[in-house]
Every structure is written in C-alpha cells, then in structure tokens.
C-alpha positions in Angstrom: -56.0 -43.1 31.5 -52.4 -42.0 30.1 -51.7 -38.5 30.2 -50.7 -36.7 27.0 -46.7 -36.1 26.6 -45.9 -32.5 26.9 -45.3 -30.6 24.0 -41.5 -30.6 23.2 -39.9 -27.5 23.6 -38.7 -25.1 20.6 -35.6 -26.0 18.9 -33.7 -22.8 20.3 -30.1 -23.5 18.8 -31.5 -23.1 15.4 -33.4 -19.9 16.2 -30.5 -18.3 18.1 -28.5 -19.6 14.9 -30.8 -17.9 12.4 -30.7 -14.8 14.6 -27.2 -14.6 15.0 -27.0 -15.1 11.1 -29.3 -12.2 10.8 -27.5 -10.1 13.0 -24.1 -10.8 11.3 -25.9 -9.8 7.8 -27.4 -6.6 9.0 -23.8 -5.9 10.2 -22.0 -6.5 7.0 -24.8 -5.0 5.0 -22.8 -2.1 4.7 -20.4 -3.9 2.3 -22.8 -4.1 -0.7 -23.3 -0.2 -0.6 -21.9 1.6 -3.8 -19.6 4.2 -1.9 -18.2 1.0 0.7 -14.9 1.1 -1.3 -14.7 5.0 -1.4 -15.2 5.4 2.3 -12.8 2.4 3.1 -9.9 4.2 1.2 -10.4 7.2 2.7 -11.0 6.1 6.3 -8.4 3.8 6.2 -5.9 6.3 4.5 -6.7 9.0 7.3 -5.7 6.4 10.0 -2.5 5.1 8.7 -1.4 9.0 7.9 -2.4 9.5 11.7 -0.7 6.5 12.9 2.4 7.2 11.0 3.0 10.9 12.5 2.6 9.6 15.7 5.0 6.6 15.3 7.5 8.8 13.4 7.5 11.3 16.4 8.0 8.5 18.7 10.8 6.8 16.8 12.8 10.0 15.5 12.8 11.9 18.8 15.0 9.3 20.1 16.7 9.6 17.0 17.3 13.2 17.2 18.0 13.4 20.8 21.1 10.8 20.4 22.1 12.5 17.5 22.3 15.6 19.6 19.4 17.8 17.6 15.8 18.6 17.8 13.5 15.6 18.8 10.8 17.4 16.5 12.9 17.2 13.1 11.4 14.0 12.1 7.9 14.9 12.7 8.2 18.2 11.2 9.3 16.4 8.0 6.7 13.8 8.0 4.2 16.3 8.7 5.6 18.5 5.8 5.1 15.4 3.4 1.5 14.8 4.4 0.5 18.4 4.2 2.1 18.6 0.6 0.4 15.3 -0.4 -3.2 16.0 0.8 -3.5 18.5 -1.9 -2.3 16.1 -4.8 -4.5 13.4 -3.3 -7.3 15.5 -3.2 -6.7 16.4 -6.9 -6.3 12.8 -8.0 -9.6 12.0 -6.0 -11.3 14.5 -8.4 -9.6 13.4 -11.6 -11.2 11.4 -14.2 -9.4 8.1 -15.3 -8.6 10.0 -18.8 -6.2 12.0 -17.0 -4.3 9.4 -15.5 -4.2 7.8 -18.7 -2.8 10.9 -20.1 0.0 11.6 -17.3 1.4 7.8 -17.8 3.6 8.4 -20.6 5.0 11.5 -18.9 5.6 10.1 -15.6 7.5 7.1 -17.0 9.4 8.9 -19.1 10.3 11.2 -15.7 10.9 8.3 -13.9 13.5 6.7 -16.3 14.9 10.1 -16.6 15.6 10.4 -12.7 16.8 7.0 -12.6 19.3 7.6 -15.1 20.4 10.6 -13.4 20.9 9.0 -9.9 24.3 7.2 -10.7 25.7 10.4 -11.7 24.3 13.3 -9.7 22.3 11.5 -6.9 22.8 11.9 -3.2 24.2 8.9 -1.4 22.6 8.0 2.2 23.2 5.2 4.2 25.6 3.8 1.6 23.2 4.0 -1.5 22.7 6.4 -4.1 19.1 6.7 -4.5 18.0 10.1 -4.2 18.0 13.4 -6.1 18.4 16.7 -4.6 15.4 18.7 -6.0 15.6 22.4 -4.0 15.6 21.9 -0.3 14.2 18.4 -0.8 15.4 14.8 -1.6 13.1 12.9 -3.8 13.6 9.3 -4.7 12.9 8.6 -8.4 12.3 4.8 -7.7 9.2 5.7 -5.7 7.7 7.7 -8.8 8.7 4.7 -11.0 6.0 2.3 -9.2 3.2 4.4 -9.9 4.5 5.3 -13.4 4.8 1.9 -14.3 1.5 1.0 -12.9 -0.4 3.8 -14.9 1.6 2.8 -18.0 1.1 -1.0 -17.7 -2.5 -0.7 -17.3 -2.7 1.9 -20.3 -1.0 -0.4 -22.5 -2.7 -3.5 -21.7 -6.0 -1.8 -22.0 -5.1 -0.5 -25.6 -4.4 -4.1 -26.6 -7.3 -5.7 -25.3 -9.1 -3.1 -27.2 -7.4 -3.8 -30.2 -7.8 -7.5 -29.6 -3.9 -8.5 -29.3 -3.9 -10.3 -26.5 -4.3 -13.9 -27.5 -0.6 -13.7 -28.5 1.7 -13.9 -25.7 4.1 -11.8 -27.5 2.2 -9.2 -28.0 0.9 -9.6 -24.2 4.6 -9.0 -23.0 6.1 -6.9 -25.6 6.8 -4.0 -24.5 5.4 -4.6 -20.8 8.3 -7.1 -20.1 10.9 -4.8 -21.7 9.6 -2.0 -19.8 9.7 -3.5 -16.5 13.1 -4.8 -17.1 14.4 -1.5 -18.0 13.1 0.2 -15.0 14.6 -2.8 -12.7 18.0 -2.5 -14.5 17.7 1.4 -13.6 16.6 0.9 -10.0 19.5 -1.8 -9.4 21.8 0.9 -10.4 20.9 2.6 -7.2 21.2 -1.0 -5.3 17.5 -0.9 -4.3 16.8 -4.6 -4.6 13.4 -4.0 -2.4 12.0 -1.6 -5.2 13.0 -4.0 -7.7 10.8 -6.8 -6.2 8.0 -4.5 -6.0 8.2 -3.7 -9.5 7.8 -7.3 -10.5 5.0 -7.6 -8.2 3.2 -4.9 -9.7 3.7 -6.5 -13.3 2.5 -10.1 -12.3 -0.5 -8.5 -10.7 -1.2 -6.7 -14.1 -0.6 -9.8 -16.2 -3.0 -11.9 -13.6 -5.7 -9.3 -13.8 -5.6 -9.3 -17.8 -6.1 -13.0 -17.6 -2.5 -14.3 -18.5 -2.8 -18.2 -19.0 -1.3 -20.2 -16.1 1.8 -21.3 -18.0 2.9 -17.9 -19.2 2.4 -17.0 -15.3 4.3 -19.8 -13.9 7.2 -19.2 -16.9 7.2 -15.5 -15.4 7.3 -16.3 -11.7 10.4 -19.0 -12.3 12.5 -16.4 -14.6 11.8 -13.6 -12.0 12.7 -16.1 -9.1 15.9 -16.8 -11.0 16.6 -12.9 -11.6 16.3 -12.1 -8.2 18.8 -15.0 -7.0 21.3 -14.0 -9.2 21.2 -10.4 -8.1 21.3 -11.9 -4.5 24.5 -14.0 -5.2 26.6 -11.2 -7.1 26.3 -8.6 -4.4 28.4 -9.9 -1.3 26.3 -7.9 1.2 23.2 -9.4 0.0 24.5 -12.9 -0.2 25.5 -12.3 3.3 22.2 -11.1 4.4 20.4 -13.9 2.7 22.7 -16.5 4.7 22.2 -14.5 7.8 18.7 -15.1 7.4 18.9 -19.1 6.7 21.6 -19.4 9.3 21.5 -19.0 12.8 21.0 -15.5 14.2 24.4 -15.0 16.1 24.9 -12.0 18.2 22.3 -9.5 19.0 24.7 -6.8 18.0 26.2 -8.5 15.4 25.4 -8.4 11.4 21.7 -9.8 12.2 21.2 -7.0 14.9 18.3 -5.3 13.0 16.5 -8.4 12.6 17.2 -10.1 16.2 16.4 -6.7 18.2 13.3 -6.1 15.9 12.0 -9.1 17.2 13.1 -8.5 20.8 11.0 -5.2 20.3 7.8 -7.1 19.0 8.0 -9.6 22.1 8.6 -7.0 24.9 5.4 -5.4 23.9 3.1 -8.1 24.7 -0.6 -7.7 24.4 -1.0 -4.2 25.0 2.6 -2.6 24.7 4.5 -0.8 26.8 3.1 2.9 26.0 3.3 5.3 23.3 7.0 6.8 23.4 8.1 4.4 26.0 9.9 2.1 23.8 13.8 1.0 24.7 14.6 -0.6 21.5 14.1 2.6 19.5 17.4 4.3 21.1 19.8 2.7 18.9 19.3 -0.8 19.4 16.9 -1.3 16.0 18.6 0.3 13.1 16.1 2.2 10.8 13.3 2.4 13.3 11.9 5.4 11.3 11.9 3.8 8.2 12.3 -0.1 7.5 11.5 -1.3 10.9 9.2 1.2 12.5 6.6 -1.8 12.8 8.9 -3.2 15.4 8.7 -0.1 17.7 5.2 -0.1 17.0 4.4 -3.8 18.1 6.5 -2.7 21.2 4.6 0.1 22.2 1.4 -0.9 21.3 1.5 -4.5 21.7 0.1 -7.3 20.0 -3.5 -5.5 19.6 -1.8 -2.4 18.0 -0.2 -4.9 15.5 -3.2 -6.5 14.8 -5.4 -3.3 14.2 -2.3 -2.1 11.7 -2.4 -5.4 9.7 -6.5 -5.3 9.8 -6.3 -1.7 8.1 -4.0 -2.9 5.5 -6.4 -5.9 4.8 -9.1 -3.3 4.6 -7.5 -1.8 2.2 -6.7 -4.9 0.1 -10.5 -5.6 0.4 -11.6 -2.1 -1.1 -8.9 -1.9 -3.5 -9.8 -5.3 -5.2 -13.4 -4.4 -4.8 -12.6 -1.3 -7.1 -11.0 -3.4 -9.5 -13.8 -6.2 -9.9 -16.8 -3.5 -10.0 -15.6 -1.0 -12.4 -16.4 -1.6 -16.1 -13.4 0.2 -17.9 -10.3 -2.0 -18.2 -8.0 0.7 -17.5 -9.4 1.3 -14.0 -9.5 -2.3 -13.4 -5.9 -2.9 -14.1 -4.6 0.3 -12.4 -6.6 -0.4 -9.0 -5.7 -3.9 -9.2 -1.8 -3.3 -9.7 -1.8 -0.2 -7.1 -3.5 -2.4 -4.7 -0.8 -5.1 -5.2 1.7 -2.7 -4.9 0.7 -1.3 -1.7 -0.5 -3.9 0.3 2.2 -6.3 -0.9 4.8 -3.5 0.4 3.0 -3.7 3.5 3.1 -7.5 3.7 7.0 -7.6 2.6 7.6 -4.9 5.3 5.9 -6.8 8.3 7.0 -9.9 7.2 10.5 -8.8 7.1 10.1 -7.5 10.7 8.8 -10.8 12.0 11.6 -12.9 10.4 9.2 -14.6 7.7 11.1 -13.0 4.6 14.4 -11.7 4.4 15.0 -7.9 5.1 14.5 -5.9 1.7 14.7 -2.6 3.1 11.0 -1.3 1.9 9.1 1.2 3.9 5.8 0.6 5.5 3.1 2.5 3.5 2.1 6.0 5.0 3.5 4.8 8.3 7.4 4.7 8.0 9.3 8.3 7.4 10.2 9.1 3.9 8.8 11.8 1.9 8.9 10.4 -1.6 7.0 7.1 -0.8 4.5 8.9 1.3 3.5 11.4 -1.8 3.4 9.1 -4.5 1.3 6.5 -2.2 -1.1 9.0 -1.2 -1.5 10.0 -5.1 -2.1 6.5 -5.8 -4.9 6.1 -3.1 -6.5 9.2 -4.4 -6.7 7.6 -8.0 -8.3 4.7 -6.1 -10.9 7.1 -4.6 -11.6 8.5 -7.9 -12.2 5.0 -9.3 -14.4 4.5 -6.5 -16.6 7.0 -7.4 -17.1 5.4 -10.9 -18.4 2.1 -9.4 -22.0 1.1 -10.2 -24.4 3.3 -8.4 -21.5 5.5 -6.7 -22.3 8.6 -8.5 -26.1 8.3 -7.7 -25.5 7.5 -4.3 -22.9 10.9 -4.0 -25.5 13.0 -5.5 -28.3 11.7 -3.6 -26.4 11.8 -0.2 -28.4 13.3 2.7 -27.2 16.4 4.3 -25.2 14.9 7.5 -22.1 15.5 8.4 -20.3 13.0 6.1 -21.6 14.5 2.8 -20.8 18.2 4.3 -16.9 16.7 4.6 -17.4 15.6 1.1 -18.9 18.5 -0.2 -16.3 20.9 1.2 -13.4 18.6 -0.1 -15.2 18.9 -3.4 -15.7 15.2 -3.6 -19.5 15.1 -3.2 -21.8 15.1 -6.2 -24.3 18.0 -6.7 -27.7 16.9 -5.1 -30.7 16.9 -6.9 -33.7 18.6 -6.4 -36.6 16.7 -5.2 -38.9 15.5 -8.1 -42.5 17.3 -8.4 -45.6 14.5 -8.1 -46.2 13.0 -11.7 -42.4 14.3 -12.7 -39.7 11.8 -13.5 -36.5 12.5 -11.9 
C-alpha cells in the first residue's frame, strides 16, 4: 500500500515578502499624516542649523588662528545670524499667506533699490562689490532678491490665473520675464553669476508649476543657456574657470587649487572622517572653506557617511516642500512653496556638485550650513514660510488643534505654532 505524500511546506518566501511589505508600510505610514511636511521642515531646518554652527566653528577657527585673531569670531557671527533669524522664522511660520502676498512688492522694491546702490556704495569683499553696510552688519541684497522674486512671481502668476490670462504665452511671460531680467542684470553688476543662476532656476520653477507648455519651457531653457554662456565668455576670469573645469586639473596650488584640494579633502575623509575639528585641508589649503567649500571640510571630518546624511537632509527638505506645493489648495501657496523649494534645494545641489567637480564652481553657499548672515536669514524666513503653508494642508489645522498634550505639542504651543485644543464633546453633542 502506497503511503500518502507529505503535505508541501508553506511558501515561506511569499509570506516573508508580505510581512516585509507590511513592516515597510507601517514605518512609512507617517508620510501620509497631515503634519508630516510641517515636522519635516522644522526638524531638518533645526539639524542643518546645528550642523552649520559646528562646521563654521571648525573651519573659521583655523582661518582666525592663521590670521592672528580669535578662533571664535566666525562662530559668534554665525550664531548671531541664527539668533536673529529664529524670531523672523517664527513670525513667518505664524503668518497667513496674505501677508506674504502683501510683502511681495515692497520686498521686490527693496531688492531692486539695494542692488542698484551696490555699484555706488557697495562694500568690496574678495574682489566683488556685493554687500551694503547697514550699521555694524554687511547685507547682501542679492540674497533678498531671491526670496522677493519667489513671492512676486507667485503672486503675479496667481493673479493672472484667477483672471484667466495664462492661455496666451505673452501674458504668461510679461512682466515675469522682464522682472527676472532686470534682477539678473543688477545682480551681474555685482559680478555674481551664481545668484543669477539661482534666479533663473526660480523663474523656471514658477513656469513649470503653473503648467507652461513644453515648447515654451524648451525655448526658455535654450535662451537662458545662451545668456549664461555669453556671460561666461565676456568675463576672462569666468572663461578661465570654465576652461580649467573642462581641461586638465594642473597644479594643486595653481588656478584650480580650490577644486583639487576640495576633492582631496573629500577623499581623505574615508567612510567616517578624520573627526570633528581634525581637518588638515582647512588650514589654508581649501580657499573659502567656511563658505562655498564648507562641504569639502564636512566630508573630510565626517566622511562619506556624514556627506550622505547631509544630502539625505536636503532630499527630505525637497520632499517636504514639494509635498506642500502638491497638497495646498491656493495657487499662490503652491507656486511660492515650489519655487522656494527649487531655490533652496537647487542651491544645495549646485554647491555640492561644485565641490564634487560635477559642475563648475559658481560661488553659491550651502544653505543653512555655510557662513553668511544674509543667506542664512533669508533662507530661514523662506523655510518659515514653508511651515506656514504646511499648516494649511488638508487636515493639518485639525491635527494641530486635536494634538495630545505630549512633548511635541507642548513645544509647539510654547512656540505659538500649535492650534487651540478643543474641549471634549458631550455625549450626543456634535463637535
């Protein structure tokens, strides 16, 4: 008599795969919560500000000691910027979108005025006249111009959409295109190609978000590429920088010293870095190690793991900003959130790409990390605006109002960012 065949064992790989998918779904469930964008922007901003203070202390202390001054000067200046910026970011996070729309034209006027005054009364630093002396501080009007253009462009296109004027390409581009042209011209008077490039990124982001036809976008890209190439060719030092980028690297202490030494700093960091404060390249080998090339010193001291963590933070900021732009209902908020995200994250990518040698050196700082008072303050206000918009996503205000009395709610209440809790409803009473 034949024996019955044993029952087949369960198909474990399928079961394990199902369990793994369930675990991933549970861990990623928080991404669907109403306040995800708000907490991401707040948390990433805090982490990048803390990292910036640490890295500015590390790099500027070496610069100060070599110059025979105090090693704490750079940290004090950056900390002053953070302390000034926090109240402004808090006010921006509590402001209604109507206030940002009302500030668009005054900020645009101040930016144009400041940029127009720079060639006459500007302070020259490192061969470029880009700063204005305001009391004891030096401010850079071109940084304010980026935020002003975000608000002005978003308000302009939102009004045109409401009036149904975006079907005609001339109505779409005028006066948006002349506006970015005038700003870029004034910025270039201060010899700042990097900021001009960021203004063009904001312009393209606004056109993309509003739904510009593909042919028009390609035409704008081609025209801007041609203009940037002309700006590079007409300036001998820019042309030399471009040919140096495309040609052989040359001597490590020659014209390409910044690029070569920056790559060496990244490479010498290994997986985990040489340790905070232990960088050797910051001792005069990497020019502008506290500003444009602070990412190189970060890679040397924190290694590949540290650079990947910083890149991941900017990636999280991109996700949060685009999530806000996708979920908000108001056209102005959608445009301003998307354009501000493209500006901040795009600037981070350009800075990191320049250090890695993927793009030519443009001289833009790493947002929230590089030393620089004007860039830090404007970026913090823009991130406060994103937090304000995040609280207006569907369900976000209700989630803030109904939040439990946990530590996060107490912190938000102390900051004035949490909604008022509702009293529990009586049985049979509608809330």
